[in-house]
N, C-alpha and C positions, 0 to 999 in steps of 0.2 A: 550344542546350539543354544540351549537355554542360558547357559553361563555367558555365552557371547552376547546375547541380547541383554542380559542383566548388566553387563559391563557397558554396553552401548548406551543403555538408558541412563546409567549412572553418569556417564560422560556428558550426556545431553543436559542432565540436571546440573552438573558442575558448571558447564558452559553458561547456562542460564543464570545461575546464582552469581557467577563472576561478572557477567554482562550487566545484570541489574544493579549490582553494587557499584559498577564503574560509571554508569550513565548519570548525569545530573538529575536532580529532582525536576519533575515536570516533563521529562522526555518519555514518550511512549515507545515501546519496542514491539514491532510486528514480527512474529516468527514466520519467515517465508518458507512455506511448507511444500513447495513444488517437489513432487515425486516421493515425498516422505510417507512412511506408513503411519497409520492411525496410532499405533503404539508409540512411535517416536514422538508424534505430536503431543500425545497425552503426557509423556514424560516431561516435555517442555512446559505444558500447562501445570502439571503437578509442582513444578519448580517455581511457578509464579508468573508465567506468561498469560496475558489476558486478551491478546489479539493475535489471531492467526491470519496470515495472508496466503491466498491461493491464486495461482495463475490459471488453473483449469477448473471449469465448472464441475465436471464429473468428479474430480477429486474432492471438491467441497461437499458435494451431495453425499458422497460416501462417508466423509468425515463427520459431518454435522451431528448425526445421532450420538456420537461418542463424546461430544463436548458438553461440559457443564454450562448452565445458563449464563454464568458470568462472563463467558468467553465470547468475544465478538469475531465475526468473520469479515475480512476485507478482501475484495477482489483487487488484485494488483497486476493482472496480466492484460493482454489485449482482448477486449470483449467483442465478440462477433454479434452482429445484430440479431441473428437467428437464435442466439443463446440468451438474449435479454429477458425474455418472458420467464424463464426458469431462474435466471440469476437474481431477479428482484425478489423471488421467494426465499432464496437461500442466504444472501449476503446482507450484512448490516450496513455496509458502506462500500461504494465503488470508487476506487482511487484513480481510475484511468479514463475519465470522460474526456475525449479528445476532439470532438466535433459537434456541431449543432445537431446533426442527424442522430448521433448517439444520445445526446441529452434528450431530444424529443422522443426517441424510442423508449428510453428508460421511464420518462414521465408518463407516456402512454400506458406502458405495462404496469406501472405502479397504480395508476388511476383505476385500472381494471380490478385491482385487488384492494383498493382503498388503503394504499400505503404511501408513506413519504420516505424517500430514499436519500440518505446523506451521500454526497458525492464530492470528490476532489476533481479539479480540472488538471489534466496532465499537460505539462509544458515541455516541449522539445527544446530544451535550453541550448543544446549544441547544434540545433538546426540540421540534424542528420537525416538525410533523405530516406534511410532505411529504418528510421525509428518512428514510433507513434508519438502523438502529442501535438498540440497546437504551438506554432511559433510564438515567441514571447510577445510580439506586437499585436497578436490576435487574442491573447489570453483574456484581457479585460472585456472584450466584445463577447467572448464565449461565457464568461462569468455573468454578464448582464443577461444574456439570453437564458442561461440555465436557471438563474435566480428568478426569472419571470415565470417559470413553470411551476404550477401549484404543487406538484408531487415530488419536486426535488428541493433539497436544501444544500446549497453550496457551502461547504464547510472548510475548504482549504485548496491548496495547490500541491501538486506532486511533480517531481522530475527525476529522471534517471541519471542524467549527465552522460558524457561520452565514455565509451569503453576504452580503457587505457591501462597499461601496466604501471604507469607512473601516476600514482593516486593523486599526488599534489596537483597534477594538471586539471583535476576535476574542480578544484576550489573556485576558480573564477565563475564557473557555470552555476555552482551552488550560490555564490554571492549574488550573481545577477538575478537568480530566481528569488532570493530573499528580498532584494531591492524591488522586484516586480510585485511580490507578495505585499510588501509594505505600502507600495504605491496604490495598488488596487484596494487594499483594505482602507486606506485613507479616504477613498472616494465615497465610502459608505453606500454601496450599491444596495438598493432596496431588495430585500429577500435573501441577501447573501450574509453569511456569518463566518467570515474567514478567521478561523482560529488555529488551523493546522497547516504546517508546512512539512510535507513528507519527502525527505531526501536522505540518501546515503544507504549503503548496503554493507556487507560484512567487512569489506576492505576500505570503505570510505566513510563509515558512519561518524567517526571521530571528527573528521574534517567537516562533515555536514552539520554536526551539532555546533561546532565552532562558528559556522556561517549562518546559524539560525534555525536549523531543523528542530522541530519538536516531535516528529515521528521518524523513526528509522526502521528499515526493513532488513532483518538479519536472517540469513539462511545457513550458509556454511559455518558461520561463527557460532551457531547453536547446534546444528545437526551434524557438522563435519562435512567433508567432501562428498559430493554425489558419486554414485557408482558410474563408471564409464558407460556412456550411451544414454545417460539421463540428463545431460547438460542441455 
């Protein structure tokens, strides 16, 4: 078992090094650590990863004590309002603010602990009914509201794009989100500092970078396939 784990950690490090060599300068890589063990995450960190993305609050709570101070934690899943109070204590950035109610709740909980939270506005670029995120035409409105809250700092946009086996089909949605990002940024909304565009995952990050992403979220491409039942 020990030898197997050593091989697995070596593979993770190899994946990270290859990935970091392959992405252009200025692109941040978020290691999407959903269901991964702390040992696997630390292997990625040792290889050069500096941002960990978590979908689940409890996994982040368990992982955080094992991370060096240089490593930042991003929340990249769907945040429930009853988890916000703890989330603002654990995460450095929340990528998935998708409603006025969520923005207001995060601001409230940050105010209670005298903290300012960096956030991205999540855009449902494909307008899928079963997906989180604000529709593109409502994104600027949500940026304005969130930027007006004293304990939030709106730092970017995030999108998932549609789920499809034909990766090239995602390109138009990434392009639309980049156009939206550029347009909102050009408005110079008071209190907003749109620097980051988070798009693309293991199968689509290359296309996302071509279309303007400067943050990509990679899980399988770093850690390998998840065990069956963990998807």
